[in-house]
N, C-alpha and C positions, 0 to 999 in steps of 0.2 A: 505494499499500498503505500508505504514510502517512496518506494521508486514511483509509481504513477504521480505522487504527488510532485517530486521533485521535477518528473519528467514533463510536467504539467508549467511548471511555476519558471525553469531555467532554461529548458529545450524546449523547442517548437514540437511536441509529441503528435500533437492533431495534424499538423500537415506532413510530419513523416509517416505516420498511420495511412493517411489518406494516398499517399504517393507509393507506399511500399508495402498494400496491403499483403501480398503474395508472402513478402519476407513475415510479416506479422503471423501469418497463418504457419508457417516454418517455426518461428521461433516460440508458438502455441504448443504446438506439437514436441519441441525439443524441451521445454519447461512441464510439458506432462509428464515427459519419461522419470521425473524424478519421485520416488513413491512415498510422497507428502498431498496432503489435499490444502496446505497452505500456499503455494506457488499459483494454483489455480484462483486465488482470490485477487490478482492481479488483473484478471482477465475480466473475472465479474465486474470490479470497479469501470476498468475501463471500457465493457458493455455501457451498464448503468449511466455513463458521463456521456455515452453517443461517439465515442472516440473509435470503436472498432463495432464492425456488423456482428451480426448471428453467426454469419460461418466461422468467424473466428473462435467465439465462444464455445461452439459444437465443437470444433475440432480440440479446444481444450479439456472438454468435460468427457469428451467421448476415450481419450489418451490417454489421460489423469485416473490413475485407480486410486488415489488415497493412501490412508493408513493399511488398506486391505492387501495389500501387495508386499505388505514387509514380513508377515509369517512365512508365506509362498515363497519368497526370494531366501530365506533362513531354510527351508525346508528342500527345495526343489529349483535353485536356478535356473537350469535349464528350460524346463515348463514358463519360470516368470518370463523369462526371456522372450521363449516361445509365444505367450499371450502379450507383452508389451509390443511384440512386432504384429501381431494380428491388429490389436489395438491402434497402433499407429498407423497402418495400410488403412484402415477403414475410416479412421480420424481425420485422416489427409482427403481421402477420398470423398467424404462426404461435406469435407470443411471448403474444398477447392470446386465442388460441383454446386454446393448452396452459393457460393463468392460469382462464379460464372452466371448463375441465375439470377443475381443482384439482392442477393440475402444477405 
């Protein structure tokens, strides 16, 4: 949340997001790899402020597993990686298709 606040005050985050939306979708996918739910809030706040479209929020939401991935990661790392790869493919596909449709 601090990142979004600093980005809005000191950098021109809105214009960067508008001109590089495909990069924002890929950044949302990369942040979604982190097995915590906190980083997802960055995209929730950006969506609530109208900086990013729904397609970016959906990409982040599909890929982000929250704390639920941590037990699987410690028990079966290969399965956790496979699930995460499937989430990345589905999340990026849905996000990019919705972005191209105008959402």
